[in-house]
C-alpha positions in Angstrom: 28.9 -3.9 -13.1 27.2 -3.8 -9.7 28.9 -1.8 -6.9 28.0 -4.0 -3.9 28.5 -3.2 -0.3 31.5 -5.0 1.1 31.8 -4.8 4.8 34.6 -6.3 6.9 34.0 -9.9 7.7 33.8 -9.1 11.4 31.0 -6.6 10.9 29.0 -9.2 8.9 29.3 -11.6 11.8 28.2 -8.9 14.3 25.2 -7.9 12.2 24.2 -11.5 11.9 24.5 -12.0 15.6 22.4 -8.9 16.3 19.6 -10.3 14.0 19.7 -13.7 15.7 19.5 -12.0 19.1 16.5 -10.0 17.9 14.8 -13.2 16.9 15.4 -14.7 20.3 14.4 -11.5 22.3 11.3 -10.7 20.3 9.7 -14.1 20.4 6.4 -13.4 22.0 6.2 -14.6 25.6 3.0 -15.0 27.6 2.7 -14.3 31.3 0.7 -16.6 33.6 -2.5 -14.7 32.8 -1.9 -15.2 29.0 -1.1 -11.6 28.1 1.7 -10.8 25.7 4.9 -9.7 27.5 7.2 -7.0 26.1 10.4 -8.2 24.4 13.7 -8.1 26.3 15.6 -4.8 26.6 18.4 -6.0 24.4 16.2 -6.1 21.4 16.9 -3.7 18.5 15.1 -0.4 17.8 14.2 1.2 14.5 13.9 4.9 13.5 12.3 5.2 10.1 12.3 8.7 8.6 10.3 9.3 5.5 10.8 12.7 3.8 8.1 14.1 1.6 8.8 14.6 -2.2 12.6 14.5 -1.9 15.1 13.6 -4.6 18.5 12.0 -3.9 20.3 15.0 -5.3 19.1 17.0 -2.2 21.0 14.8 0.3 24.1 16.9 0.2 22.5 19.7 2.2 21.9 17.4 5.3 25.2 17.3 7.2 23.9 15.3 10.2 22.4 12.7 7.9 25.6 12.7 5.9 27.6 11.8 9.0 25.3 8.9 9.6 25.6 7.8 6.0 29.3 7.5 6.4 28.7 4.5 8.7 25.8 3.0 6.8 24.7 2.0 3.3 23.5 4.4 0.7 21.4 2.6 -2.0 21.9 4.3 -5.3 19.0 2.6 -7.1 16.2 2.9 -4.6 12.7 3.4 -6.1 9.2 4.4 -5.1 7.2 1.7 -7.0 4.3 4.1 -7.2 5.7 7.7 -7.2 2.9 9.4 -5.4 2.5 10.1 -1.6 -0.4 8.0 -0.5 0.3 4.8 -2.6 4.0 4.9 -1.7 3.4 5.3 2.0 0.9 2.4 1.9 3.6 0.3 0.2 6.1 1.3 2.9 3.7 0.1 5.6 2.7 -3.2 3.9 5.6 -4.2 1.6 3.1 -4.5 -1.2 2.8 -3.1 -4.7 0.0 -0.6 -5.1 -2.2 -3.0 -7.2 -2.0 -5.4 -4.3 -2.8 -3.0 -1.4 -5.4 -1.1 -3.4 -4.3 2.5 -2.7 -3.7 3.7 -6.3 -3.9 7.5 -5.7 -4.0 10.3 -3.2 -7.8 10.9 -3.3 -11.0 8.9 -3.8 -12.0 7.1 -5.8 -8.4 5.9 -6.6 -7.0 6.1 -3.1 -6.5 8.2 0.0 -6.7 7.0 3.6 -10.2 5.6 3.1 -8.9 3.0 0.5 -6.2 1.7 2.9 -6.8 -1.6 4.8 -5.0 -0.8 8.0 -5.7 -4.1 9.8 -2.4 -5.7 8.7 0.6 -3.4 8.6 4.1 -3.0 9.8 2.7 -1.4 12.9 0.3 -4.2 13.8 3.0 -6.8 13.1 5.5 -5.2 15.5 2.9 -4.2 18.1 1.8 -7.8 18.2 5.2 -8.9 19.5 5.5 -6.2 22.1 7.4 -3.5 20.1 6.4 0.0 21.1 5.3 1.8 17.9 5.0 5.5 17.2 4.0 7.6 14.2 5.0 11.3 14.3 4.0 13.4 11.2 2.1 12.5 8.1 0.0 9.4 7.8 -2.0 9.1 4.5 -3.7 11.7 2.3 -7.1 12.6 3.6 -6.4 11.8 7.2 -8.3 14.3 9.3 -9.7 12.3 12.2 -9.4 11.6 15.9 -9.1 7.9 15.2 -5.8 6.1 15.8 -5.3 3.3 13.3 -4.5 -0.2 14.6 -1.0 -1.0 15.6 0.1 2.4 17.0 1.0 2.8 20.6 1.8 6.5 20.2 0.1 8.7 17.5 0.9 12.3 16.6 -0.5 12.7 13.1 -0.9 15.8 10.9 -4.3 16.4 9.5 -4.1 16.5 5.7 -7.3 17.4 4.0 -5.6 17.9 0.6 -2.2 17.6 -1.1 -2.0 21.4 -1.4 -2.3 22.0 2.4 1.1 23.0 3.6 1.3 21.7 7.1 4.3 23.9 8.0 2.3 26.4 10.1 -1.4 26.7 10.9 -2.2 23.0 11.1 -4.0 20.4 13.2 -2.8 17.1 14.6 -4.3 14.2 16.3 -2.3 13.6 19.5 -3.3 10.1 20.7 -7.0 10.8 20.1 -7.0 14.5 21.0 -7.2 17.3 18.4 -4.5 20.0 18.8 -4.0 23.1 16.8 -0.7 24.8 16.0 -0.6 28.3 14.6 2.0 30.6 13.2 5.4 31.5 14.5 8.8 29.7 14.8 7.8 27.5 17.7 4.8 26.2 15.8 6.9 25.4 12.7 5.9 21.8 12.1 9.3 20.2 11.6 10.4 21.6 15.0 7.2 20.4 16.6 7.5 16.9 15.1 11.1 16.7 16.2 10.2 17.6 19.8 7.4 15.0 19.7 9.8 12.4 18.4 12.2 13.0 21.3 9.2 12.8 23.7 8.3 9.4 22.2 11.9 8.2 22.8 11.8 9.4 26.4 8.4 8.0 27.4 9.3 4.3 27.8 13.0 3.8 27.2 13.0 0.2 28.6 11.0 -1.2 25.6 12.2 -1.8 22.0 10.6 0.6 19.6 9.8 1.5 16.0 9.5 5.2 15.5 8.2 6.4 12.1 9.0 10.1 11.6 7.2 11.5 8.6 7.7 15.3 8.3 6.2 17.5 5.6 9.5 18.7 4.4 10.5 19.3 1.7 7.0 19.1 0.1 5.5 22.2 -1.6 5.4 25.0 -0.5 8.6 24.0 1.1 8.4 26.6 3.8 11.8 26.8 5.6 12.2 27.2 9.3 12.6 31.0 10.0 16.2 30.1 11.1 17.0 28.9 7.5 14.9 31.2 5.3 17.1 32.7 2.6 20.1 30.5 3.4 20.4 29.4 -0.3 18.8 32.4 -2.1 21.9 33.0 -4.1 22.9 29.4 -4.6 23.8 28.5 -8.1 22.0 25.2 -8.9 23.2 22.8 -11.7 20.7 22.2 -14.5 20.5 18.6 -15.7 20.5 17.8 -19.5 16.7 16.9 -19.3 15.9 20.4 -17.9 13.3 22.0 -20.1 13.9 19.4 -22.7 14.2 20.9 -26.2 13.0 18.0 -28.3 10.2 15.8 -27.0 8.9 14.5 -30.3 9.8 10.9 -29.2 8.0 11.3 -25.9 4.4 10.1 -25.2 1.5 12.3 -26.1 1.0 13.7 -22.7 4.5 15.1 -22.6 4.4 16.3 -26.2 1.4 18.4 -25.2 3.5 20.6 -22.9 5.3 23.6 -24.4 8.7 24.5 -23.2 8.7 26.2 -19.8 8.7 29.9 -20.0 11.0 32.2 -18.0 8.4 32.9 -15.3 7.9 29.2 -14.6 11.6 28.5 -14.7 12.3 31.2 -12.2 9.6 29.9 -9.9 11.0 26.4 -10.1 14.5 27.7 -9.2 13.0 29.5 -6.2 11.2 26.4 -5.1 14.4 24.2 -5.4 16.2 26.6 -3.1 13.3 26.5 -0.6 13.3 22.7 -0.6 16.9 22.7 0.4 16.3 25.2 3.1 13.3 23.3 4.4 15.5 20.2 4.8 17.9 21.9 7.2 15.4 21.8 10.1 14.8 18.1 9.4 18.5 17.5 9.5 18.8 19.2 12.9 15.9 16.9 14.1 17.9 13.9 12.9 20.9 15.1 14.8 18.9 15.6 17.9 17.5 12.1 17.7 20.9 10.6 17.3 22.2 12.6 20.2 19.3 11.6 22.5 19.9 7.9 21.6 23.6 8.2 22.2 23.1 9.9 25.5 20.9 7.2 27.0 22.9 4.3 25.5 20.4 3.1 22.9 22.1 4.2 19.7 24.2 1.0 19.8 21.1 -1.1 19.2 19.1 1.3 17.0 18.8 1.1 13.2 18.2 4.4 11.4 16.6 4.3 8.0 16.1 7.4 5.9 14.1 7.6 2.7 11.3 9.5 0.9 7.9 8.7 -0.4 8.7 9.7 -4.0 10.8 12.0 -6.0 9.9 15.1 -8.0 10.3 16.7 -11.4 11.8 20.1 -11.2 11.6 21.3 -14.9 12.9 18.1 -16.4 11.2 16.9 -19.7 9.3 20.2 -19.7 7.4 19.1 -16.5 6.7 21.6 -13.8 7.1 20.7 -10.1 5.3 17.3 -10.1 5.4 13.6 -9.5 3.5 10.4 -10.5 5.6 10.1 -13.7 7.8 7.2 -14.8 11.0 9.2 -15.2 13.9 8.8 -12.8 13.2 12.2 -11.2 9.9 11.0 -10.0 10.6 7.4 -9.1 14.1 7.5 -7.6 14.3 8.2 -3.9 17.0 8.5 -1.3 17.6 5.4 0.9 20.2 5.2 3.6 20.3 2.4 6.2 22.6 2.7 9.2 22.9 -0.4 11.4 23.7 -0.2 15.2 27.3 0.8 15.4 27.6 1.3 11.6 28.9 -1.2 9.1 32.5 -1.1 10.3 34.0 1.4 7.7 37.8 1.1 8.0 39.4 4.3 9.3 41.5 4.6 6.2 38.4 4.5 3.9 36.4 7.7 4.4 34.0 7.1 1.5 30.4 5.9 2.4 29.4 2.5 1.4 27.0 2.3 -1.6 25.0 -0.4 -3.2 23.6 -0.6 -6.8 21.0 -3.4 -6.4 17.4 -2.5 -7.4 15.6 -1.8 -4.1 12.3 -0.1 -3.3 9.9 1.1 -0.8 8.3 -2.3 -0.7 11.5 -3.7 0.8 11.3 -1.6 4.0 8.6 -3.6 5.8 10.3 -7.0 5.4 13.7 -5.4 6.3 12.3 -4.0 9.5 10.5 -7.2 10.5 13.7 -9.1 10.0 15.6 -6.6 12.0 13.1 -7.3 14.8 13.4 -11.0 14.3 9.8 -11.7 13.1 8.1 -12.6 9.9 5.7 -10.2 8.2 2.1 -10.7 9.2 1.1 -11.3 5.6 2.5 -11.7 2.1 4.9 -9.0 0.9 6.2 -8.2 -2.6 9.4 -6.8 -1.2 12.4 -8.5 0.4 14.7 -7.8 3.3 17.7 -5.6 2.6 19.8 -7.2 5.4 21.8 -9.5 3.2 22.9 -6.5 1.1 23.7 -4.5 4.2 25.7 -7.3 5.6 27.8 -7.2 2.4 26.7 -10.6 1.0 25.8 -11.0 -2.7 22.4 -12.9 -2.5 20.2 -13.8 -5.4 18.3 -10.6 -6.1 15.6 -9.2 -8.4 16.4 -8.5 -12.0 13.5 -6.1 -12.5 11.2 -3.9 -10.5 7.6 -3.0 -11.3 6.7 0.7 -11.4 3.1 1.8 -11.8 0.8 4.8 -11.5 -2.9 5.1 -12.0 -4.1 8.6 -13.0 -7.5 10.1 -13.5 -6.2 11.1 -16.9 -5.8 7.7 -18.4 -3.3 9.0 -20.9 -0.9 9.5 -18.0 -1.5 6.1 -16.3 1.4 3.7 -16.8 3.0 0.5 -15.8 6.8 0.2 -16.2 9.7 -2.2 -15.8 13.0 -1.0 -14.4 16.0 -3.4 -14.9 19.6 -2.8 -14.2 20.1 -0.7 -17.3 16.7 -0.5 -19.1 13.3 1.1 -18.5 10.2 0.1 -20.4 7.0 2.1 -19.9 3.6 1.2 -21.2 0.7 3.7 -21.0 -3.0 3.1 -20.8 -3.4 4.7 -24.2 -0.9 2.2 -25.7 2.0 4.7 -25.8 5.4 3.2 -25.0 8.8 4.4 -23.9 12.1 2.4 -23.8 15.3 3.8 -22.4 18.9 2.5 -22.3 19.8 4.0 -19.0 23.4 3.0 -19.2 23.8 5.2 -22.3 21.0 7.6 -21.7 20.6 8.2 -17.9 18.6 11.3 -18.4 16.0 9.6 -20.6 16.3 11.9 -23.5 16.0 9.3 -26.3 12.9 7.1 -26.4 13.9 3.9 -28.3 10.4 2.3 -28.2 10.0 2.7 -31.9 13.7 2.5 -32.9 14.7 -0.1 -35.4 16.2 -3.2 -34.0 14.5 -2.9 -30.6 11.3 -4.8 -31.3 12.6 -8.1 -29.8 14.0 -6.4 -26.7 10.8 -4.4 -26.2 8.7 -7.6 -26.5 10.8 -9.4 -23.9 10.6 -6.5 -21.4 6.8 -6.2 -22.0 6.4 -9.9 -21.3 8.4 -9.6 -18.1 6.3 -6.7 -17.1 3.1 -8.7 -17.6 4.5 -11.5 -15.5 5.2 -9.1 -12.6 1.7 -7.6 -12.9 0.1 -11.0 -12.9 2.0 -12.4 -9.9 0.0 -12.7 -6.7 1.1 -10.9 -3.5 4.3 -12.3 -2.1 5.4 -14.0 -5.4 
């Protein structure tokens, strides 16, 4: 049974009115000389925060974000359709599945920044109607240039030569076309620097509506915490899920069966890393608190949407997998997603629990959501759909299934998958298959792909997967 957001009727009316106002305010207007004029000051704003390699089970450590979530909507079934940094970020910016936008991996020849067509993105669509756009943090893997991509009015982007490069200290950025270097020490810690730059963006032109995309490195490996937070959780006892260092993987695909059980040294290293991830999120949480405070102080919080998500999840010892991503399991593909409308969703004072929603949603839904918030249509076809009807508490027709995919240089690990409300079907390039009943087996311990009595169900899911793969963009 779906747990759907149910806001008070009055709040639904208010949200609908805000969206209608955005459509009126953001309609492009031309001056007498034909140039595009900025939208009216009453238009909404958006702060989109994209964490790096973060699982939903880390949200508890972020108290400022938690307070925001109490007045917003937490989506329990939010997915990265391609669970890898560069393809997922390209999907966020275009609303397209990876096989439609063409960024299939982090590095050439499968992907990276060079594979991304940046001529039509969320940034160009919004800039085209006068919204002030800013990126602060990560862009796409391989970005190491003084170039500012189309659509961005303000640009403060980390150079990222490789996935292994930490970007917490000793890093370079492109600051609106100028290269800058930040070294060691607390004041150069990147989450602090990015937070300061985000506040600067908010202060520079407060009269214009904006879309700020804040993309910190945290909590990506090596998950270096702010010096203020180092050791905060060194003695924290962390729960171990049932799939942790899975004992029996005989029913798993060949690439998983090839892994031995993790030894004590690796398990200890994973535990240390988990604690460091949590510590690294504390600085990001303070940054979120500072942004909210700044918007509240200057009166813009009441017309600002705040969206928090991550590019992908991460395995942390589950299914014998070390710290990693790009897999079809829930640890890799599920991401946090919290959407807080201006003024919240009207949670009754006698109901302290945050609102949640169990519809299947994904990174491809963010671009169409933000464009609808701003009262415009996407500038091209999108595979995602706006989340606003769900946020408003309506029960609209919604997708029954979501496509998941990952191209790997090791073809045996490349997969396409189908996620429905309670099933997951995975098909590998080497013809391996997985089928999970997620209602009965949420930790994906029992692969039913070859179980008796499942052939008809598997064929139905496989056919639906093929239909989604064959659909053109926007269909």
